[in-house]
C-alpha positions in Angstrom: 9.4 27.8 42.2 10.3 25.7 39.1 9.6 28.7 36.9 11.9 31.0 38.9 14.8 28.5 38.8 14.3 28.0 35.1 14.2 31.8 34.5 17.4 32.3 36.5 19.2 29.4 34.6 18.1 30.6 31.2 19.0 34.1 32.1 22.5 33.0 33.2 23.0 31.0 29.9 21.7 33.9 27.8 24.1 36.3 29.6 27.0 33.9 29.2 26.3 33.4 25.5 25.9 37.2 24.9 29.3 37.8 26.6 30.9 35.2 24.4 29.4 36.7 21.2 30.2 40.3 22.2 33.7 40.5 23.4 35.1 43.5 25.2 34.2 45.4 28.3 31.1 44.3 30.1 29.8 43.0 33.4 31.9 40.2 34.8 30.9 37.5 37.4 28.0 35.2 37.9 25.5 37.8 39.3 26.1 40.5 36.6 26.0 37.8 33.9 22.7 36.5 35.2 21.3 40.1 35.5 22.4 40.7 31.9 20.6 37.5 30.8 17.4 38.3 32.8 17.2 41.9 31.4 18.0 40.5 27.9 15.2 37.9 28.4 12.7 40.7 29.1 14.0 42.7 26.1 13.8 39.6 23.9 10.3 38.7 25.2 9.1 42.3 24.5 10.6 42.2 20.9 9.0 38.8 20.3 5.7 40.1 21.4 6.0 43.2 19.2 7.4 41.5 16.1 5.6 38.2 16.2 2.7 38.6 18.6 3.8 35.8 20.9 2.3 35.9 24.4 2.7 34.0 27.6 -0.5 32.1 26.8 1.5 30.4 24.0 3.8 28.8 26.7 6.2 30.4 29.0 9.2 28.3 27.9 9.9 27.9 24.2 13.1 27.3 22.2 12.5 30.6 20.4 12.3 32.3 23.8 15.8 31.1 24.6 17.0 32.6 21.3 15.1 35.8 22.0 16.8 35.9 25.4 20.2 35.7 23.8 19.4 38.3 21.2 18.0 40.6 23.9 21.1 40.1 26.1 23.3 41.0 23.1 21.3 44.2 22.6 21.5 45.1 26.3 25.3 44.4 26.3 25.9 46.5 23.2 23.8 49.3 24.8 25.9 48.9 28.1 29.1 49.2 26.1 27.8 52.3 24.2 27.0 53.8 27.6 30.5 53.1 28.8 32.1 54.8 25.7 29.9 57.9 26.0 30.2 58.3 29.8 33.8 57.1 30.2 34.9 53.7 31.5 35.8 53.6 35.2 
């Protein structure tokens, strides 16, 4: 249960920081911001594994993982904005 709460909290923070770093259209509200951070955390974790060979066995919560979550959330937000531009904003 502790892991889930931490995962949601870090996801929210990563999504919030990504929205601050990348201004412009994007998901607004607590739930979309948390979803952005959670997806960004998965992207950041995947990139960390591919680039640096880090695994869950190295520890589930690491400061570098928080940074990777923010980087992943920025990537996801930029892809989201690119999708809006190509498919028209509603």
